[in-house]
TORTITOR-369935 format. One record per residue (C-alpha): residue number from 1; residue in three letters; chain; x, y, z. Coordinates in pm, 1 decimal. Example, Ala and Ser with C-alpha at 12.3 -4.5 7.8 and 13.67 -1.06 7.14 Angstrom:
// TORTITOR-369935
<fitor resi="1" resn="Ala" chain="A" c1="1230.0" c2="-450.0" c3="780.0"/>
<fitor resi="2" resn="Ser" chain="A" c1="1367.0" c2="-106.0" c3="714.0"/>
***
This chain:
// TORTITOR-369935
<fitor resi="1" resn="Met" chain="A" c1="5235.6" c2="-889.8" c3="-1959.5"/>
<fitor resi="2" resn="Met" chain="A" c1="5164.2" c2="-1178.5" c3="-1709.3"/>
<fitor resi="3" resn="Arg" chain="A" c1="5135.4" c2="-910.9" c3="-1450.2"/>
<fitor resi="4" resn="Leu" chain="A" c1="4861.9" c2="-723.2" c3="-1632.3"/>
<fitor resi="5" resn="Ile" chain="A" c1="4682.6" c2="-1050.3" c3="-1679.2"/>
<fitor resi="6" resn="Ala" chain="A" c1="4683.8" c2="-1156.6" c3="-1305.8"/>
<fitor resi="7" resn="Leu" chain="A" c1="4569.2" c2="-795.7" c3="-1226.8"/>
<fitor resi="8" resn="Phe" chain="A" c1="4274.5" c2="-862.1" c3="-1454.3"/>
<fitor resi="9" resn="Leu" chain="A" c1="4208.0" c2="-1195.6" c3="-1344.3"/>
<fitor resi="10" resn="Ser" chain="A" c1="4224.2" c2="-1080.0" c3="-968.5"/>
<fitor resi="11" resn="Ala" chain="A" c1="3987.4" c2="-781.8" c3="-1047.7"/>
<fitor resi="12" resn="Gly" chain="A" c1="3744.0" c2="-1002.5" c3="-1209.9"/>
<fitor resi="13" resn="Cys" chain="A" c1="3726.4" c2="-1246.9" c3="-928.0"/>
<fitor resi="14" resn="Cys" chain="A" c1="3689.5" c2="-941.1" c3="-687.0"/>
<fitor resi="15" resn="Leu" chain="A" c1="3392.8" c2="-810.9" c3="-899.6"/>
<fitor resi="16" resn="Ala" chain="A" c1="3214.4" c2="-1142.2" c3="-920.4"/>
<fitor resi="17" resn="Ala" chain="A" c1="3235.5" c2="-1183.2" c3="-558.3"/>
<fitor resi="18" resn="Val" chain="A" c1="3100.4" c2="-844.3" c3="-484.6"/>
<fitor resi="19" resn="Ala" chain="A" c1="2822.0" c2="-905.2" c3="-765.4"/>
<fitor resi="20" resn="Gln" chain="A" c1="2716.1" c2="-1234.0" c3="-592.0"/>
<fitor resi="21" resn="Asp" chain="A" c1="2639.2" c2="-1047.6" c3="-254.4"/>
<fitor resi="22" resn="Phe" chain="A" c1="2407.8" c2="-801.4" c3="-425.7"/>
<fitor resi="23" resn="Lys" chain="A" c1="2044.1" c2="-857.9" c3="-311.4"/>
<fitor resi="24" resn="Val" chain="A" c1="1737.3" c2="-652.8" c3="-375.7"/>
<fitor resi="25" resn="Val" chain="A" c1="1551.3" c2="-585.2" c3="-36.0"/>
<fitor resi="26" resn="Trp" chain="A" c1="1178.7" c2="-484.7" c3="-40.0"/>
<fitor resi="27" resn="Ser" chain="A" c1="1055.1" c2="-255.6" c3="244.1"/>
<fitor resi="28" resn="Thr" chain="A" c1="681.5" c2="-226.2" c3="313.0"/>
<fitor resi="29" resn="Val" chain="A" c1="621.4" c2="141.3" c3="344.7"/>
<fitor resi="30" resn="Ala" chain="A" c1="241.6" c2="170.0" c3="381.1"/>
<fitor resi="31" resn="Glu" chain="A" c1="-84.6" c2="16.5" c3="337.7"/>
<fitor resi="32" resn="Val" chain="A" c1="-393.3" c2="100.6" c3="123.3"/>
<fitor resi="33" resn="Val" chain="A" c1="-732.6" c2="-68.7" c3="70.0"/>
<fitor resi="34" resn="Ser" chain="A" c1="-864.6" c2="-168.7" c3="-263.5"/>
<fitor resi="35" resn="Ala" chain="A" c1="-1166.8" c2="13.6" c3="-407.4"/>
<fitor resi="36" resn="Gly" chain="A" c1="-1332.3" c2="10.1" c3="-748.3"/>
<fitor resi="37" resn="Lys" chain="A" c1="-1684.5" c2="63.1" c3="-920.0"/>
<fitor resi="38" resn="Glu" chain="A" c1="-1926.7" c2="-193.3" c3="-843.3"/>
<fitor resi="39" resn="Ala" chain="A" c1="-1700.7" c2="-351.4" c3="-580.0"/>
<fitor resi="40" resn="Val" chain="A" c1="-1855.9" c2="-561.4" c3="-303.8"/>
<fitor resi="41" resn="Pro" chain="A" c1="-1751.9" c2="-503.6" c3="59.3"/>
<fitor resi="42" resn="Val" chain="A" c1="-1476.7" c2="-762.1" c3="170.0"/>
<fitor resi="43" resn="Glu" chain="A" c1="-1590.4" c2="-1029.4" c3="418.6"/>
<fitor resi="44" resn="Arg" chain="A" c1="-1366.7" c2="-1202.8" c3="659.8"/>
<fitor resi="45" resn="Ser" chain="A" c1="-1372.7" c2="-1525.1" c3="466.7"/>
<fitor resi="46" resn="Ser" chain="A" c1="-1279.4" c2="-1332.1" c3="110.7"/>
<fitor resi="47" resn="Lys" chain="A" c1="-983.5" c2="-1465.3" c3="-86.1"/>
<fitor resi="48" resn="Val" chain="A" c1="-824.0" c2="-1267.3" c3="-340.5"/>
<fitor resi="49" resn="Val" chain="A" c1="-703.1" c2="-1415.7" c3="-684.6"/>
<fitor resi="50" resn="Arg" chain="A" c1="-574.8" c2="-1101.6" c3="-868.6"/>
<fitor resi="51" resn="Val" chain="A" c1="-460.2" c2="-735.9" c3="-768.3"/>
<fitor resi="52" resn="Asp" chain="A" c1="-484.4" c2="-472.5" c3="-1054.0"/>
<fitor resi="53" resn="Val" chain="A" c1="-320.8" c2="-128.9" c3="-1026.3"/>
<fitor resi="54" resn="Glu" chain="A" c1="-378.3" c2="149.6" c3="-1292.8"/>
<fitor resi="55" resn="Pro" chain="A" c1="-174.6" c2="271.7" c3="-1465.9"/>
<fitor resi="56" resn="Ala" chain="A" c1="79.7" c2="4.2" c3="-1460.8"/>
<fitor resi="57" resn="Ile" chain="A" c1="349.0" c2="249.3" c3="-1604.1"/>
<fitor resi="58" resn="Leu" chain="A" c1="354.0" c2="616.7" c3="-1492.9"/>
<fitor resi="59" resn="Pro" chain="A" c1="593.0" c2="851.4" c3="-1670.8"/>
<fitor resi="60" resn="Ile" chain="A" c1="684.3" c2="1158.3" c3="-1472.9"/>
<fitor resi="61" resn="Ala" chain="A" c1="934.1" c2="1432.9" c3="-1442.3"/>
<fitor resi="62" resn="Val" chain="A" c1="1204.7" c2="1444.1" c3="-1169.8"/>
<fitor resi="63" resn="Gly" chain="A" c1="1067.3" c2="1661.8" c3="-862.2"/>
<fitor resi="64" resn="Lys" chain="A" c1="701.6" c2="1598.9" c3="-958.1"/>
<fitor resi="65" resn="Gln" chain="A" c1="495.7" c2="1454.2" c3="-684.4"/>
<fitor resi="66" resn="Val" chain="A" c1="272.2" c2="1158.0" c3="-753.6"/>
<fitor resi="67" resn="Cys" chain="A" c1="55.2" c2="983.5" c3="-466.1"/>
<fitor resi="68" resn="Val" chain="A" c1="-86.3" c2="660.9" c3="-439.1"/>
<fitor resi="69" resn="Ser" chain="A" c1="-430.7" c2="792.8" c3="-409.1"/>
<fitor resi="70" resn="Ala" chain="A" c1="-380.1" c2="876.2" c3="-798.8"/>
<fitor resi="71" resn="Phe" chain="A" c1="-388.6" c2="504.1" c3="-873.7"/>
<fitor resi="72" resn="Gln" chain="A" c1="-688.1" c2="280.7" c3="-920.8"/>
<fitor resi="73" resn="Leu" chain="A" c1="-634.6" c2="-19.8" c3="-681.0"/>
<fitor resi="74" resn="Arg" chain="A" c1="-867.8" c2="-319.4" c3="-720.6"/>
<fitor resi="75" resn="Ala" chain="A" c1="-861.9" c2="-687.4" c3="-575.6"/>
<fitor resi="76" resn="Phe" chain="A" c1="-1070.5" c2="-941.0" c3="-731.3"/>
<fitor resi="77" resn="Ala" chain="A" c1="-1223.4" c2="-1256.9" c3="-566.8"/>
<fitor resi="78" resn="Pro" chain="A" c1="-1238.9" c2="-1587.3" c3="-741.1"/>
<fitor resi="79" resn="Asp" chain="A" c1="-1551.2" c2="-1551.3" c3="-881.2"/>
<fitor resi="80" resn="Gly" chain="A" c1="-1424.3" c2="-1221.2" c3="-1053.7"/>
<fitor resi="81" resn="Arg" chain="A" c1="-1607.2" c2="-968.6" c3="-868.0"/>
<fitor resi="82" resn="Ala" chain="A" c1="-1422.3" c2="-672.2" c3="-747.4"/>
<fitor resi="83" resn="Leu" chain="A" c1="-1358.9" c2="-646.0" c3="-372.5"/>
<fitor resi="84" resn="Ala" chain="A" c1="-1366.7" c2="-306.0" c3="-169.9"/>
<fitor resi="85" resn="Gly" chain="A" c1="-1167.4" c2="-269.5" c3="143.2"/>
<fitor resi="86" resn="Val" chain="A" c1="-893.3" c2="-543.2" c3="78.4"/>
<fitor resi="87" resn="Pro" chain="A" c1="-598.9" c2="-431.8" c3="274.4"/>
<fitor resi="88" resn="Leu" chain="A" c1="-286.6" c2="-397.4" c3="45.6"/>
<fitor resi="89" resn="Ser" chain="A" c1="69.4" c2="-356.6" c3="148.4"/>
<fitor resi="90" resn="Ile" chain="A" c1="294.0" c2="-121.8" c3="-71.3"/>
<fitor resi="91" resn="Gly" chain="A" c1="675.7" c2="-220.7" c3="-116.0"/>
<fitor resi="92" resn="Ile" chain="A" c1="960.3" c2="-39.2" c3="-254.3"/>
<fitor resi="93" resn="Arg" chain="A" c1="1312.7" c2="-132.8" c3="-315.3"/>
<fitor resi="94" resn="Glu" chain="A" c1="1514.8" c2="-44.6" c3="4.1"/>
<fitor resi="95" resn="Asp" chain="A" c1="1787.7" c2="121.2" c3="-223.9"/>
<fitor resi="96" resn="Gln" chain="A" c1="1514.8" c2="346.3" c3="-370.5"/>
<fitor resi="97" resn="Lys" chain="A" c1="1358.5" c2="485.4" c3="-62.7"/>
<fitor resi="98" resn="Leu" chain="A" c1="1605.6" c2="797.1" c3="-63.8"/>
<fitor resi="99" resn="Pro" chain="A" c1="1555.8" c2="877.8" c3="-426.4"/>
<fitor resi="100" resn="Leu" chain="A" c1="1177.6" c2="834.7" c3="-413.7"/>
<fitor resi="101" resn="Gln" chain="A" c1="1143.6" c2="1110.6" c3="-131.5"/>
<fitor resi="102" resn="Leu" chain="A" c1="852.2" c2="942.4" c3="45.3"/>
<fitor resi="103" resn="Thr" chain="A" c1="594.1" c2="1156.3" c3="241.5"/>
<fitor resi="104" resn="His" chain="A" c1="254.4" c2="1075.8" c3="425.7"/>
<fitor resi="105" resn="Pro" chain="A" c1="35.5" c2="1371.1" c3="382.6"/>
<fitor resi="106" resn="Lys" chain="A" c1="-304.6" c2="1292.1" c3="529.3"/>
<fitor resi="107" resn="Gly" chain="A" c1="-272.1" c2="937.3" c3="522.6"/>
<fitor resi="108" resn="Asp" chain="A" c1="-178.8" c2="901.1" c3="165.8"/>
<fitor resi="109" resn="Leu" chain="A" c1="184.1" c2="787.3" c3="37.1"/>
<fitor resi="110" resn="Cys" chain="A" c1="342.3" c2="1045.9" c3="-181.0"/>
<fitor resi="111" resn="Met" chain="A" c1="656.7" c2="1031.0" c3="-366.1"/>
<fitor resi="112" resn="Arg" chain="A" c1="875.5" c2="1313.5" c3="-545.3"/>
<fitor resi="113" resn="Pro" chain="A" c1="1141.6" c2="1145.2" c3="-699.2"/>
<fitor resi="114" resn="Ser" chain="A" c1="1487.7" c2="1327.9" c3="-709.1"/>
<fitor resi="115" resn="Ala" chain="A" c1="1669.1" c2="1141.9" c3="-981.0"/>
<fitor resi="116" resn="Ala" chain="A" c1="1577.7" c2="994.7" c3="-1302.3"/>
<fitor resi="117" resn="Gly" chain="A" c1="1542.2" c2="629.5" c3="-1322.2"/>
<fitor resi="118" resn="Glu" chain="A" c1="1261.9" c2="346.0" c3="-1339.9"/>
<fitor resi="119" resn="Tyr" chain="A" c1="1122.2" c2="283.0" c3="-979.2"/>
<fitor resi="120" resn="Pro" chain="A" c1="911.7" c2="-30.5" c3="-937.2"/>
<fitor resi="121" resn="Ile" chain="A" c1="618.4" c2="-16.7" c3="-660.6"/>
<fitor resi="122" resn="Arg" chain="A" c1="459.9" c2="-340.5" c3="-525.0"/>
<fitor resi="123" resn="Phe" chain="A" c1="100.5" c2="-367.1" c3="-405.6"/>
<fitor resi="124" resn="Thr" chain="A" c1="50.7" c2="-716.4" c3="-228.9"/>
<fitor resi="125" resn="Ser" chain="A" c1="-272.9" c2="-823.7" c3="-91.6"/>
<fitor resi="126" resn="Lys" chain="A" c1="-286.5" c2="-909.1" c3="259.9"/>
<fitor resi="127" resn="Leu" chain="A" c1="-579.7" c2="-1166.8" c3="200.3"/>
<fitor resi="128" resn="Pro" chain="A" c1="-472.7" c2="-1509.7" c3="77.2"/>
<fitor resi="129" resn="Ala" chain="A" c1="-569.2" c2="-1659.6" c3="-242.2"/>
<fitor resi="130" resn="Pro" chain="A" c1="-744.3" c2="-1992.5" c3="-251.0"/>
<fitor resi="131" resn="Asp" chain="A" c1="-406.9" c2="-2177.8" c3="-234.0"/>
<fitor resi="132" resn="Asp" chain="A" c1="-302.2" c2="-1956.0" c3="54.6"/>
<fitor resi="133" resn="Thr" chain="A" c1="-31.0" c2="-1758.9" c3="-166.7"/>
<fitor resi="134" resn="Gln" chain="A" c1="-34.6" c2="-1397.7" c3="-175.8"/>
<fitor resi="135" resn="Arg" chain="A" c1="-128.7" c2="-1204.5" c3="-498.4"/>
<fitor resi="136" resn="Gly" chain="A" c1="-12.1" c2="-856.9" c3="-610.3"/>
<fitor resi="137" resn="Ala" chain="A" c1="78.5" c2="-619.7" c3="-876.3"/>
<fitor resi="138" resn="Gln" chain="A" c1="376.8" c2="-428.8" c3="-964.8"/>
<fitor resi="139" resn="Ile" chain="A" c1="372.7" c2="-81.7" c3="-1118.0"/>
<fitor resi="140" resn="Tyr" chain="A" c1="654.6" c2="145.8" c3="-1251.9"/>
<fitor resi="141" resn="Leu" chain="A" c1="728.7" c2="488.2" c3="-1203.1"/>
<fitor resi="142" resn="Arg" chain="A" c1="937.4" c2="605.6" c3="-1500.1"/>
<fitor resi="143" resn="Val" chain="A" c1="1117.9" c2="925.7" c3="-1398.6"/>
<fitor resi="144" resn="Ser" chain="A" c1="1283.9" c2="1164.8" c3="-1658.1"/>
***
């Protein structure tokens, strides 16, 4: 009985040590620019206070392709106006690159998920906010 308890305790310690080493690493995989109806062109001094991406959740089937061009990407200035041409980086989790099967046809970024799951994708403005922080939005591909 004591050996069994000792085995469970040592296995638990090893699992805890492994779990502490796990880190989520984000990789920038592409860049796009914001657009939108009635958006004003970005200027050198522009600041971005908010980034919106629609749809925020996109349910798709395994093997179905979706491209970033299918999303509405908008960035907003401090006065609330939409800005056209704001550079946005696209980030995905490093451990999800292979299942997403990324391609770059005609300058677009496309994904064809090979496995069911939820895949977060981050869009981060390369222009700073007034407080010099970066603003962004996160969407989810829900693959079934």
